[in-house]
N, CA, C, O and CB atoms as a CASP TS submission, in Angstrom:
PFRMAT TS
TARGET T0000
AUTHOR 0000-0000-0000
METHOD Language model
MODEL 1
PARENT N/A
ATOM      1  N   MET     1       0.804  -1.201   0.000  1.00  0.00           N
ATOM      2  CA  MET     1       0.000   0.000   0.000  1.00  0.00           C
ATOM      3  C   MET     1       0.849   1.268   0.000  1.00  0.00           C
ATOM      4  O   MET     1       0.355   2.358  -0.290  1.00  0.00           O
ATOM      5  CB  MET     1      -0.916  -0.003   1.188  1.00  0.00           C
ATOM      6  N   SER     2       2.115   1.114   0.325  1.00  0.00           N
ATOM      7  CA  SER     2       2.979   2.289   0.315  1.00  0.00           C
ATOM      8  C   SER     2       3.241   2.765  -1.114  1.00  0.00           C
ATOM      9  O   SER     2       3.748   3.868  -1.319  1.00  0.00           O
ATOM     10  CB  SER     2       4.304   1.981   1.021  1.00  0.00           C
ATOM     11  N   GLU     3       2.897   1.937  -2.096  1.00  0.00           N
ATOM     12  CA  GLU     3       3.064   2.342  -3.492  1.00  0.00           C
ATOM     13  C   GLU     3       2.175   3.536  -3.824  1.00  0.00           C
ATOM     14  O   GLU     3       2.571   4.411  -4.594  1.00  0.00           O
ATOM     15  CB  GLU     3       2.747   1.172  -4.431  1.00  0.00           C
ATOM     16  N   LEU     4       0.987   3.574  -3.251  1.00  0.00           N
ATOM     17  CA  LEU     4       0.072   4.692  -3.484  1.00  0.00           C
ATOM     18  C   LEU     4       0.664   5.989  -2.929  1.00  0.00           C
ATOM     19  O   LEU     4       0.635   7.022  -3.599  1.00  0.00           O
ATOM     20  CB  LEU     4      -1.305   4.410  -2.838  1.00  0.00           C
ATOM     21  N   LEU     5       1.192   5.937  -1.729  1.00  0.00           N
ATOM     22  CA  LEU     5       1.807   7.106  -1.123  1.00  0.00           C
ATOM     23  C   LEU     5       3.035   7.550  -1.917  1.00  0.00           C
ATOM     24  O   LEU     5       3.247   8.745  -2.119  1.00  0.00           O
ATOM     25  CB  LEU     5       2.188   6.812   0.327  1.00  0.00           C
ATOM     26  N   THR     6       3.830   6.605  -2.357  1.00  0.00           N
ATOM     27  CA  THR     6       5.012   6.918  -3.173  1.00  0.00           C
ATOM     28  C   THR     6       4.607   7.572  -4.476  1.00  0.00           C
ATOM     29  O   THR     6       5.217   8.557  -4.893  1.00  0.00           O
ATOM     30  CB  THR     6       5.828   5.651  -3.457  1.00  0.00           C
ATOM     31  N   TYR     7       3.586   7.038  -5.124  1.00  0.00           N
ATOM     32  CA  TYR     7       3.109   7.594  -6.396  1.00  0.00           C
ATOM     33  C   TYR     7       2.618   9.032  -6.224  1.00  0.00           C
ATOM     34  O   TYR     7       2.951   9.907  -7.023  1.00  0.00           O
ATOM     35  CB  TYR     7       1.981   6.721  -6.970  1.00  0.00           C
ATOM     36  N   MET     8       1.827   9.269  -5.178  1.00  0.00           N
ATOM     37  CA  MET     8       1.306  10.619  -4.948  1.00  0.00           C
ATOM     38  C   MET     8       2.438  11.604  -4.678  1.00  0.00           C
ATOM     39  O   MET     8       2.443  12.712  -5.216  1.00  0.00           O
ATOM     40  CB  MET     8       0.317  10.620  -3.774  1.00  0.00           C
ATOM     41  N   ALA     9       3.396  11.203  -3.849  1.00  0.00           N
ATOM     42  CA  ALA     9       4.498  12.099  -3.504  1.00  0.00           C
ATOM     43  C   ALA     9       5.378  12.384  -4.720  1.00  0.00           C
ATOM     44  O   ALA     9       5.772  13.529  -4.943  1.00  0.00           O
ATOM     45  CB  ALA     9       5.341  11.496  -2.373  1.00  0.00           C
ATOM     46  N   LYS    10       5.686  11.363  -5.501  1.00  0.00           N
ATOM     47  CA  LYS    10       6.550  11.561  -6.673  1.00  0.00           C
ATOM     48  C   LYS    10       5.905  12.462  -7.709  1.00  0.00           C
ATOM     49  O   LYS    10       6.605  13.159  -8.443  1.00  0.00           O
ATOM     50  CB  LYS    10       6.894  10.224  -7.307  1.00  0.00           C
ATOM     51  N   SER    11       4.585  12.460  -7.779  1.00  0.00           N
ATOM     52  CA  SER    11       3.907  13.312  -8.756  1.00  0.00           C
ATOM     53  C   SER    11       3.901  14.783  -8.331  1.00  0.00           C
ATOM     54  O   SER    11       3.639  15.659  -9.155  1.00  0.00           O
ATOM     55  CB  SER    11       2.478  12.831  -8.962  1.00  0.00           C
ATOM     56  N   LEU    12       4.184  15.060  -7.066  1.00  0.00           N
ATOM     57  CA  LEU    12       4.160  16.435  -6.563  1.00  0.00           C
ATOM     58  C   LEU    12       5.525  17.115  -6.534  1.00  0.00           C
ATOM     59  O   LEU    12       5.599  18.341  -6.612  1.00  0.00           O
ATOM     60  CB  LEU    12       3.584  16.447  -5.190  1.00  0.00           C
ATOM     61  N   VAL    13       6.597  16.349  -6.423  1.00  0.00           N
ATOM     62  CA  VAL    13       7.918  16.925  -6.146  1.00  0.00           C
ATOM     63  C   VAL    13       8.750  17.147  -7.408  1.00  0.00           C
ATOM     64  O   VAL    13       8.440  16.624  -8.478  1.00  0.00           O
ATOM     65  CB  VAL    13       8.678  16.025  -5.198  1.00  0.00           C
ATOM     66  N   ILE    14       9.810  17.935  -7.253  1.00  0.00           N
ATOM     67  CA  ILE    14      10.750  18.187  -8.343  1.00  0.00           C
ATOM     68  C   ILE    14      11.779  17.066  -8.433  1.00  0.00           C
ATOM     69  O   ILE    14      12.209  16.702  -9.528  1.00  0.00           O
ATOM     70  CB  ILE    14      11.452  19.540  -8.148  1.00  0.00           C
ATOM     71  N   ASN    15      12.179  16.514  -7.275  1.00  0.00           N
ATOM     72  CA  ASN    15      13.182  15.445  -7.215  1.00  0.00           C
ATOM     73  C   ASN    15      12.516  14.120  -6.818  1.00  0.00           C
ATOM     74  O   ASN    15      12.587  13.731  -5.653  1.00  0.00           O
ATOM     75  CB  ASN    15      14.311  15.808  -6.206  1.00  0.00           C
ATOM     76  N   PRO    16      11.876  13.427  -7.754  1.00  0.00           N
ATOM     77  CA  PRO    16      11.172  12.192  -7.383  1.00  0.00           C
ATOM     78  C   PRO    16      12.101  11.065  -6.942  1.00  0.00           C
ATOM     79  O   PRO    16      11.659  10.130  -6.274  1.00  0.00           O
ATOM     80  CB  PRO    16      10.343  11.719  -8.542  1.00  0.00           C
ATOM     81  N   ASP    17      13.381  11.141  -7.304  1.00  0.00           N
ATOM     82  CA  ASP    17      14.312  10.089  -6.898  1.00  0.00           C
ATOM     83  C   ASP    17      14.598  10.115  -5.400  1.00  0.00           C
ATOM     84  O   ASP    17      15.064   9.119  -4.847  1.00  0.00           O
ATOM     85  CB  ASP    17      15.610  10.221  -7.666  1.00  0.00           C
ATOM     86  N   GLU    18      14.328  11.229  -4.740  1.00  0.00           N
ATOM     87  CA  GLU    18      14.607  11.361  -3.315  1.00  0.00           C
ATOM     88  C   GLU    18      13.400  11.053  -2.428  1.00  0.00           C
ATOM     89  O   GLU    18      13.460  11.252  -1.215  1.00  0.00           O
ATOM     90  CB  GLU    18      15.093  12.749  -3.027  1.00  0.00           C
ATOM     91  N   VAL    19      12.317  10.574  -3.018  1.00  0.00           N
ATOM     92  CA  VAL    19      11.130  10.207  -2.249  1.00  0.00           C
ATOM     93  C   VAL    19      11.346   8.801  -1.678  1.00  0.00           C
ATOM     94  O   VAL    19      11.614   7.850  -2.413  1.00  0.00           O
ATOM     95  CB  VAL    19       9.832  10.268  -3.139  1.00  0.00           C
ATOM     96  N   VAL    20      11.222   8.696  -0.358  1.00  0.00           N
ATOM     97  CA  VAL    20      11.379   7.414   0.328  1.00  0.00           C
ATOM     98  C   VAL    20      10.219   7.248   1.299  1.00  0.00           C
ATOM     99  O   VAL    20       9.888   8.169   2.046  1.00  0.00           O
ATOM    100  CB  VAL    20      12.756   7.328   1.074  1.00  0.00           C
ATOM    101  N   VAL    21       9.600   6.062   1.286  1.00  0.00           N
ATOM    102  CA  VAL    21       8.503   5.771   2.202  1.00  0.00           C
ATOM    103  C   VAL    21       8.884   4.557   3.043  1.00  0.00           C
ATOM    104  O   VAL    21       9.221   3.497   2.514  1.00  0.00           O
ATOM    105  CB  VAL    21       7.169   5.522   1.428  1.00  0.00           C
ATOM    106  N   LYS    22       8.822   4.732   4.368  1.00  0.00           N
ATOM    107  CA  LYS    22       9.068   3.631   5.298  1.00  0.00           C
ATOM    108  C   LYS    22       7.758   3.278   5.978  1.00  0.00           C
ATOM    109  O   LYS    22       7.024   4.157   6.429  1.00  0.00           O
ATOM    110  CB  LYS    22      10.160   4.003   6.350  1.00  0.00           C
ATOM    111  N   LYS    23       7.473   1.993   6.049  1.00  0.00           N
ATOM    112  CA  LYS    23       6.242   1.531   6.696  1.00  0.00           C
ATOM    113  C   LYS    23       6.613   0.813   7.993  1.00  0.00           C
ATOM    114  O   LYS    23       7.457  -0.083   8.000  1.00  0.00           O
ATOM    115  CB  LYS    23       5.422   0.585   5.747  1.00  0.00           C
ATOM    116  N   THR    24       5.975   1.217   9.083  1.00  0.00           N
ATOM    117  CA  THR    24       6.207   0.609  10.386  1.00  0.00           C
ATOM    118  C   THR    24       4.859   0.246  10.992  1.00  0.00           C
ATOM    119  O   THR    24       3.920   1.040  10.954  1.00  0.00           O
ATOM    120  CB  THR    24       7.008   1.564  11.325  1.00  0.00           C
ATOM    121  N   GLU    25       4.769  -0.949  11.548  1.00  0.00           N
ATOM    122  CA  GLU    25       3.537  -1.369  12.202  1.00  0.00           C
ATOM    123  C   GLU    25       3.744  -1.384  13.707  1.00  0.00           C
ATOM    124  O   GLU    25       4.684  -1.996  14.214  1.00  0.00           O
ATOM    125  CB  GLU    25       3.088  -2.758  11.697  1.00  0.00           C
ATOM    126  N   ARG    26       2.852  -0.702  14.411  1.00  0.00           N
ATOM    127  CA  ARG    26       2.895  -0.640  15.872  1.00  0.00           C
ATOM    128  C   ARG    26       1.525  -1.044  16.408  1.00  0.00           C
ATOM    129  O   ARG    26       0.633  -0.207  16.542  1.00  0.00           O
ATOM    130  CB  ARG    26       3.296   0.795  16.374  1.00  0.00           C
ATOM    131  N   GLY    27       1.367  -2.292  16.704  1.00  0.00           N
ATOM    132  CA  GLY    27       0.074  -2.775  17.201  1.00  0.00           C
ATOM    133  C   GLY    27      -0.990  -2.661  16.126  1.00  0.00           C
ATOM    134  O   GLY    27      -0.873  -3.263  15.059  1.00  0.00           O
ATOM    135  N   ASN    28      -2.027  -1.888  16.409  1.00  0.00           N
ATOM    136  CA  ASN    28      -3.132  -1.693  15.460  1.00  0.00           C
ATOM    137  C   ASN    28      -2.912  -0.468  14.572  1.00  0.00           C
ATOM    138  O   ASN    28      -3.818  -0.069  13.841  1.00  0.00           O
ATOM    139  CB  ASN    28      -4.456  -1.551  16.214  1.00  0.00           C
ATOM    140  N   THR    29      -1.734   0.126  14.625  1.00  0.00           N
ATOM    141  CA  THR    29      -1.442   1.348  13.883  1.00  0.00           C
ATOM    142  C   THR    29      -0.359   1.092  12.844  1.00  0.00           C
ATOM    143  O   THR    29       0.641   0.433  13.127  1.00  0.00           O
ATOM    144  CB  THR    29      -1.009   2.472  14.839  1.00  0.00           C
ATOM    145  N   ILE    30      -0.562   1.611  11.654  1.00  0.00           N
ATOM    146  CA  ILE    30       0.447   1.571  10.598  1.00  0.00           C
ATOM    147  C   ILE    30       0.961   2.996  10.417  1.00  0.00           C
ATOM    148  O   ILE    30       0.181   3.922  10.193  1.00  0.00           O
ATOM    149  CB  ILE    30      -0.139   0.988   9.246  1.00  0.00           C
ATOM    150  N   VAL    31       2.279   3.165  10.518  1.00  0.00           N
ATOM    151  CA  VAL    31       2.899   4.478  10.388  1.00  0.00           C
ATOM    152  C   VAL    31       3.690   4.515   9.088  1.00  0.00           C
ATOM    153  O   VAL    31       4.589   3.702   8.875  1.00  0.00           O
ATOM    154  CB  VAL    31       3.814   4.794  11.608  1.00  0.00           C
ATOM    155  N   PHE    32       3.351   5.459   8.227  1.00  0.00           N
ATOM    156  CA  PHE    32       4.102   5.690   6.999  1.00  0.00           C
ATOM    157  C   PHE    32       4.938   6.943   7.204  1.00  0.00           C
ATOM    158  O   PHE    32       4.407   7.997   7.553  1.00  0.00           O
ATOM    159  CB  PHE    32       3.153   5.831   5.756  1.00  0.00           C
ATOM    160  N   GLU    33       6.228   6.834   6.991  1.00  0.00           N
ATOM    161  CA  GLU    33       7.127   7.973   7.106  1.00  0.00           C
ATOM    162  C   GLU    33       7.562   8.362   5.697  1.00  0.00           C
ATOM    163  O   GLU    33       8.306   7.633   5.041  1.00  0.00           O
ATOM    164  CB  GLU    33       8.364   7.644   8.019  1.00  0.00           C
ATOM    165  N   LEU    34       7.094   9.509   5.247  1.00  0.00           N
ATOM    166  CA  LEU    34       7.391  10.008   3.905  1.00  0.00           C
ATOM    167  C   LEU    34       8.545  10.984   3.989  1.00  0.00           C
ATOM    168  O   LEU    34       8.456  12.011   4.662  1.00  0.00           O
ATOM    169  CB  LEU    34       6.149  10.680   3.265  1.00  0.00           C
ATOM    170  N   SER    35       9.620  10.663   3.308  1.00  0.00           N
ATOM    171  CA  SER    35      10.807  11.511   3.311  1.00  0.00           C
ATOM    172  C   SER    35      11.006  12.077   1.906  1.00  0.00           C
ATOM    173  O   SER    35      11.031  11.332   0.926  1.00  0.00           O
ATOM    174  CB  SER    35      12.068  10.715   3.780  1.00  0.00           C
ATOM    175  N   VAL    36      11.145  13.389   1.819  1.00  0.00           N
ATOM    176  CA  VAL    36      11.376  14.075   0.545  1.00  0.00           C
ATOM    177  C   VAL    36      12.562  15.024   0.697  1.00  0.00           C
ATOM    178  O   VAL    36      13.018  15.287   1.810  1.00  0.00           O
ATOM    179  CB  VAL    36      10.101  14.852   0.085  1.00  0.00           C
ATOM    180  N   ALA    37      13.050  15.530  -0.418  1.00  0.00           N
ATOM    181  CA  ALA    37      14.142  16.497  -0.390  1.00  0.00           C
ATOM    182  C   ALA    37      13.671  17.770   0.320  1.00  0.00           C
ATOM    183  O   ALA    37      12.495  18.124   0.231  1.00  0.00           O
ATOM    184  CB  ALA    37      14.640  16.817  -1.833  1.00  0.00           C
ATOM    185  N   PRO    38      14.572  18.458   1.020  1.00  0.00           N
ATOM    186  CA  PRO    38      14.169  19.676   1.751  1.00  0.00           C
ATOM    187  C   PRO    38      13.499  20.732   0.875  1.00  0.00           C
ATOM    188  O   PRO    38      12.584  21.422   1.327  1.00  0.00           O
ATOM    189  CB  PRO    38      15.375  20.287   2.412  1.00  0.00           C
ATOM    190  N   GLU    39      13.943  20.862  -0.362  1.00  0.00           N
ATOM    191  CA  GLU    39      13.332  21.871  -1.234  1.00  0.00           C
ATOM    192  C   GLU    39      11.944  21.470  -1.723  1.00  0.00           C
ATOM    193  O   GLU    39      11.220  22.300  -2.275  1.00  0.00           O
ATOM    194  CB  GLU    39      14.228  22.128  -2.425  1.00  0.00           C
ATOM    195  N   ASP    40      11.562  20.200  -1.525  1.00  0.00           N
ATOM    196  CA  ASP    40      10.248  19.726  -1.951  1.00  0.00           C
ATOM    197  C   ASP    40       9.229  19.672  -0.819  1.00  0.00           C
ATOM    198  O   ASP    40       8.070  19.326  -1.049  1.00  0.00           O
ATOM    199  CB  ASP    40      10.380  18.365  -2.565  1.00  0.00           C
ATOM    200  N   MET    41       9.641  20.006   0.387  1.00  0.00           N
ATOM    201  CA  MET    41       8.729  19.936   1.528  1.00  0.00           C
ATOM    202  C   MET    41       7.487  20.807   1.322  1.00  0.00           C
ATOM    203  O   MET    41       6.373  20.379   1.623  1.00  0.00           O
ATOM    204  CB  MET    41       9.453  20.361   2.800  1.00  0.00           C
ATOM    205  N   GLY    42       7.672  22.002   0.820  1.00  0.00           N
ATOM    206  CA  GLY    42       6.547  22.908   0.596  1.00  0.00           C
ATOM    207  C   GLY    42       5.559  22.382  -0.419  1.00  0.00           C
ATOM    208  O   GLY    42       4.354  22.606  -0.298  1.00  0.00           O
ATOM    209  N   LYS    43       6.062  21.684  -1.417  1.00  0.00           N
ATOM    210  CA  LYS    43       5.177  21.135  -2.452  1.00  0.00           C
ATOM    211  C   LYS    43       4.323  20.000  -1.903  1.00  0.00           C
ATOM    212  O   LYS    43       3.168  19.848  -2.302  1.00  0.00           O
ATOM    213  CB  LYS    43       5.997  20.639  -3.648  1.00  0.00           C
ATOM    214  N   VAL    44       4.873  19.207  -1.000  1.00  0.00           N
ATOM    215  CA  VAL    44       4.127  18.087  -0.430  1.00  0.00           C
ATOM    216  C   VAL    44       3.152  18.573   0.644  1.00  0.00           C
ATOM    217  O   VAL    44       2.026  18.083   0.734  1.00  0.00           O
ATOM    218  CB  VAL    44       5.092  17.045   0.161  1.00  0.00           C
ATOM    219  N   ILE    45       3.586  19.533   1.454  1.00  0.00           N
ATOM    220  CA  ILE    45       2.721  20.031   2.527  1.00  0.00           C
ATOM    221  C   ILE    45       1.620  20.925   1.978  1.00  0.00           C
ATOM    222  O   ILE    45       0.476  20.836   2.424  1.00  0.00           O
ATOM    223  CB  ILE    45       3.544  20.795   3.564  1.00  0.00           C
ATOM    224  N   GLY    46       1.946  21.787   1.018  1.00  0.00           N
ATOM    225  CA  GLY    46       0.943  22.650   0.411  1.00  0.00           C
ATOM    226  C   GLY    46       0.616  23.863   1.275  1.00  0.00           C
ATOM    227  O   GLY    46       1.082  23.988   2.407  1.00  0.00           O
ATOM    228  N   LYS    47      -0.180  24.731   0.720  1.00  0.00           N
ATOM    229  CA  LYS    47      -0.568  25.958   1.424  1.00  0.00           C
ATOM    230  C   LYS    47      -1.475  25.597   2.596  1.00  0.00           C
ATOM    231  O   LYS    47      -2.498  24.932   2.431  1.00  0.00           O
ATOM    232  CB  LYS    47      -1.284  26.955   0.460  1.00  0.00           C
ATOM    233  N   ASN    48      -1.076  26.052   3.788  1.00  0.00           N
ATOM    234  CA  ASN    48      -1.803  25.773   5.030  1.00  0.00           C
ATOM    235  C   ASN    48      -1.951  24.281   5.313  1.00  0.00           C
ATOM    236  O   ASN    48      -2.849  23.882   6.054  1.00  0.00           O
ATOM    237  CB  ASN    48      -3.170  26.409   4.974  1.00  0.00           C
ATOM    238  N   GLY    49      -1.079  23.447   4.731  1.00  0.00           N
ATOM    239  CA  GLY    49      -1.103  22.008   4.988  1.00  0.00           C
ATOM    240  C   GLY    49      -2.210  21.255   4.290  1.00  0.00           C
ATOM    241  O   GLY    49      -2.517  20.121   4.656  1.00  0.00           O
ATOM    242  N   LYS    50      -2.816  21.869   3.286  1.00  0.00           N
ATOM    243  CA  LYS    50      -3.960  21.240   2.626  1.00  0.00           C
ATOM    244  C   LYS    50      -3.574  19.988   1.826  1.00  0.00           C
ATOM    245  O   LYS    50      -4.322  19.011   1.814  1.00  0.00           O
ATOM    246  CB  LYS    50      -4.630  22.242   1.707  1.00  0.00           C
ATOM    247  N   ARG    51      -2.421  20.011   1.165  1.00  0.00           N
ATOM    248  CA  ARG    51      -2.000  18.814   0.425  1.00  0.00           C
ATOM    249  C   ARG    51      -1.657  17.680   1.375  1.00  0.00           C
ATOM    250  O   ARG    51      -2.010  16.527   1.128  1.00  0.00           O
ATOM    251  CB  ARG    51      -0.795  19.129  -0.469  1.00  0.00           C
ATOM    252  N   ALA    52      -0.971  18.007   2.456  1.00  0.00           N
ATOM    253  CA  ALA    52      -0.627  16.978   3.439  1.00  0.00           C
ATOM    254  C   ALA    52      -1.889  16.354   4.010  1.00  0.00           C
ATOM    255  O   ALA    52      -1.961  15.137   4.180  1.00  0.00           O
ATOM    256  CB  ALA    52       0.237  17.567   4.570  1.00  0.00           C
ATOM    257  N   GLN    53      -2.866  17.167   4.303  1.00  0.00           N
ATOM    258  CA  GLN    53      -4.125  16.659   4.842  1.00  0.00           C
ATOM    259  C   GLN    53      -4.856  15.801   3.811  1.00  0.00           C
ATOM    260  O   GLN    53      -5.465  14.793   4.167  1.00  0.00           O
ATOM    261  CB  GLN    53      -5.018  17.820   5.292  1.00  0.00           C
ATOM    262  N   ALA    54      -4.801  16.189   2.546  1.00  0.00           N
ATOM    263  CA  ALA    54      -5.436  15.402   1.490  1.00  0.00           C
ATOM    264  C   ALA    54      -4.754  14.044   1.340  1.00  0.00           C
ATOM    265  O   ALA    54      -5.422  13.025   1.167  1.00  0.00           O
ATOM    266  CB  ALA    54      -5.398  16.164   0.155  1.00  0.00           C
ATOM    267  N   ILE    55      -3.420  14.033   1.409  1.00  0.00           N
ATOM    268  CA  ILE    55      -2.676  12.773   1.329  1.00  0.00           C
ATOM    269  C   ILE    55      -3.066  11.868   2.486  1.00  0.00           C
ATOM    270  O   ILE    55      -3.296  10.675   2.290  1.00  0.00           O
ATOM    271  CB  ILE    55      -1.150  13.029   1.337  1.00  0.00           C
ATOM    272  N   ARG    56      -3.141  12.421   3.683  1.00  0.00           N
ATOM    273  CA  ARG    56      -3.527  11.629   4.853  1.00  0.00           C
ATOM    274  C   ARG    56      -4.950  11.089   4.719  1.00  0.00           C
ATOM    275  O   ARG    56      -5.217   9.949   5.100  1.00  0.00           O
ATOM    276  CB  ARG    56      -3.407  12.471   6.127  1.00  0.00           C
ATOM    277  N   SER    57      -5.855  11.891   4.185  1.00  0.00           N
ATOM    278  CA  SER    57      -7.245  11.453   4.009  1.00  0.00           C
ATOM    279  C   SER    57      -7.353  10.318   3.012  1.00  0.00           C
ATOM    280  O   SER    57      -8.109   9.371   3.228  1.00  0.00           O
ATOM    281  CB  SER    57      -8.114  12.615   3.556  1.00  0.00           C
ATOM    282  N   ILE    58      -6.612  10.400   1.934  1.00  0.00           N
ATOM    283  CA  ILE    58      -6.629   9.336   0.923  1.00  0.00           C
ATOM    284  C   ILE    58      -6.094   8.038   1.506  1.00  0.00           C
ATOM    285  O   ILE    58      -6.657   6.967   1.282  1.00  0.00           O
ATOM    286  CB  ILE    58      -5.802   9.744  -0.312  1.00  0.00           C
ATOM    287  N   MET    59      -4.993   8.142   2.261  1.00  0.00           N
ATOM    288  CA  MET    59      -4.408   6.940   2.863  1.00  0.00           C
ATOM    289  C   MET    59      -5.354   6.330   3.902  1.00  0.00           C
ATOM    290  O   MET    59      -5.465   5.107   3.991  1.00  0.00           O
ATOM    291  CB  MET    59      -3.051   7.272   3.513  1.00  0.00           C
ATOM    292  N   LYS    60      -6.028   7.162   4.681  1.00  0.00           N
ATOM    293  CA  LYS    60      -6.977   6.645   5.669  1.00  0.00           C
ATOM    294  C   LYS    60      -8.153   5.962   4.978  1.00  0.00           C
ATOM    295  O   LYS    60      -8.627   4.923   5.437  1.00  0.00           O
ATOM    296  CB  LYS    60      -7.481   7.781   6.581  1.00  0.00           C
ATOM    297  N   ALA    61      -8.628   6.546   3.871  1.00  0.00           N
ATOM    298  CA  ALA    61      -9.729   5.946   3.128  1.00  0.00           C
ATOM    299  C   ALA    61      -9.318   4.601   2.532  1.00  0.00           C
ATOM    300  O   ALA    61     -10.125   3.674   2.467  1.00  0.00           O
ATOM    301  CB  ALA    61     -10.202   6.893   2.023  1.00  0.00           C
ATOM    302  N   LYS    62      -8.088   4.500   2.107  1.00  0.00           N
ATOM    303  CA  LYS    62      -7.586   3.255   1.513  1.00  0.00           C
ATOM    304  C   LYS    62      -7.580   2.121   2.543  1.00  0.00           C
ATOM    305  O   LYS    62      -7.878   0.975   2.207  1.00  0.00           O
ATOM    306  CB  LYS    62      -6.166   3.465   0.946  1.00  0.00           C
ATOM    307  N   TYR    63      -7.240   2.441   3.798  1.00  0.00           N
ATOM    308  CA  TYR    63      -7.148   1.436   4.846  1.00  0.00           C
ATOM    309  C   TYR    63      -8.418   1.313   5.693  1.00  0.00           C
ATOM    310  O   TYR    63      -8.412   0.596   6.693  1.00  0.00           O
ATOM    311  CB  TYR    63      -5.988   1.752   5.735  1.00  0.00           C
ATOM    312  N   LEU    64      -9.474   1.975   5.327  1.00  0.00           N
ATOM    313  CA  LEU    64     -10.693   2.017   6.126  1.00  0.00           C
ATOM    314  C   LEU    64     -11.254   0.627   6.407  1.00  0.00           C
ATOM    315  O   LEU    64     -11.674   0.339   7.528  1.00  0.00           O
ATOM    316  CB  LEU    64     -11.737   2.853   5.428  1.00  0.00           C
ATOM    317  N   ARG    65     -11.259  -0.211   5.417  1.00  0.00           N
ATOM    318  CA  ARG    65     -11.846  -1.544   5.571  1.00  0.00           C
ATOM    319  C   ARG    65     -11.017  -2.477   6.441  1.00  0.00           C
ATOM    320  O   ARG    65     -11.544  -3.464   6.954  1.00  0.00           O
ATOM    321  CB  ARG    65     -12.034  -2.168   4.224  1.00  0.00           C
ATOM    322  N   THR    66      -9.740  -2.190   6.617  1.00  0.00           N
ATOM    323  CA  THR    66      -8.895  -3.060   7.429  1.00  0.00           C
ATOM    324  C   THR    66      -9.138  -2.860   8.916  1.00  0.00           C
ATOM    325  O   THR    66      -8.803  -3.730   9.720  1.00  0.00           O
ATOM    326  CB  THR    66      -7.434  -2.814   7.110  1.00  0.00           C
ATOM    327  N   GLY    67      -9.716  -1.723   9.293  1.00  0.00           N
ATOM    328  CA  GLY    67      -9.980  -1.449  10.691  1.00  0.00           C
ATOM    329  C   GLY    67      -8.751  -1.028  11.468  1.00  0.00           C
ATOM    330  O   GLY    67      -8.746  -1.045  12.699  1.00  0.00           O
ATOM    331  N   ARG    68      -7.704  -0.649  10.743  1.00  0.00           N
ATOM    332  CA  ARG    68      -6.465  -0.225  11.389  1.00  0.00           C
ATOM    333  C   ARG    68      -6.308   1.293  11.301  1.00  0.00           C
ATOM    334  O   ARG    68      -6.873   1.939  10.419  1.00  0.00           O
ATOM    335  CB  ARG    68      -5.254  -0.927  10.747  1.00  0.00           C
ATOM    336  N   ARG    69      -5.545   1.837  12.216  1.00  0.00           N
ATOM    337  CA  ARG    69      -5.295   3.284  12.254  1.00  0.00           C
ATOM    338  C   ARG    69      -4.080   3.582  11.381  1.00  0.00           C
ATOM    339  O   ARG    69      -3.092   2.847  11.409  1.00  0.00           O
ATOM    340  CB  ARG    69      -5.068   3.791  13.728  1.00  0.00           C
ATOM    341  N   ILE    70      -4.157   4.662  10.607  1.00  0.00           N
ATOM    342  CA  ILE    70      -3.080   5.049   9.699  1.00  0.00           C
ATOM    343  C   ILE    70      -2.547   6.409  10.105  1.00  0.00           C
ATOM    344  O   ILE    70      -3.309   7.334  10.383  1.00  0.00           O
ATOM    345  CB  ILE    70      -3.567   5.071   8.230  1.00  0.00           C
ATOM    346  N   VAL    71      -1.203   6.518  10.135  1.00  0.00           N
ATOM    347  CA  VAL    71      -0.535   7.777  10.416  1.00  0.00           C
ATOM    348  C   VAL    71       0.467   8.021   9.289  1.00  0.00           C
ATOM    349  O   VAL    71       1.250   7.132   8.954  1.00  0.00           O
ATOM    350  CB  VAL    71       0.170   7.758  11.826  1.00  0.00           C
ATOM    351  N   VAL    72       0.447   9.226   8.701  1.00  0.00           N
ATOM    352  CA  VAL    72       1.411   9.604   7.676  1.00  0.00           C
ATOM    353  C   VAL    72       2.231  10.758   8.223  1.00  0.00           C
ATOM    354  O   VAL    72       1.712  11.848   8.461  1.00  0.00           O
ATOM    355  CB  VAL    72       0.706   9.992   6.331  1.00  0.00           C
ATOM    356  N   ASP    73       3.528  10.503   8.421  1.00  0.00           N
ATOM    357  CA  ASP    73       4.452  11.537   8.877  1.00  0.00           C
ATOM    358  C   ASP    73       5.284  12.002   7.704  1.00  0.00           C
ATOM    359  O   ASP    73       5.832  11.183   6.965  1.00  0.00           O
ATOM    360  CB  ASP    73       5.357  11.021  10.021  1.00  0.00           C
ATOM    361  N   ILE    74       5.385  13.304   7.524  1.00  0.00           N
ATOM    362  CA  ILE    74       6.186  13.873   6.443  1.00  0.00           C
ATOM    363  C   ILE    74       7.435  14.468   7.059  1.00  0.00           C
ATOM    364  O   ILE    74       7.362  15.384   7.879  1.00  0.00           O
ATOM    365  CB  ILE    74       5.386  14.950   5.631  1.00  0.00           C
ATOM    366  N   VAL    75       8.596  13.935   6.656  1.00  0.00           N
ATOM    367  CA  VAL    75       9.883  14.405   7.187  1.00  0.00           C
ATOM    368  C   VAL    75      10.755  14.873   6.050  1.00  0.00           C
ATOM    369  O   VAL    75      10.627  14.409   4.917  1.00  0.00           O
ATOM    370  CB  VAL    75      10.600  13.296   7.991  1.00  0.00           C
ATOM    371  N   GLY    76      11.651  15.805   6.364  1.00  0.00           N
ATOM    372  CA  GLY    76      12.518  16.375   5.339  1.00  0.00           C
ATOM    373  C   GLY    76      13.829  15.689   5.189  1.00  0.00           C
ATOM    374  O   GLY    76      14.642  16.085   4.354  1.00  0.00           O
TER
END
């Protein structure tokens, strides 16, 4: 499922080769850590965090049927 997050992030950034997604499972929670180049942070987060929130909403909708909690962390 991290392929969806990778695809969305690569379509937004200038340096798609520097997009890295790490998936960690902690009990009933799945944590995705999205790492992008520092100059691409603004493109992924968006104005007032709207893109970041949209990415998180899409990922939560994707995992809705599994009954697990999803967290997407964006790091530089």
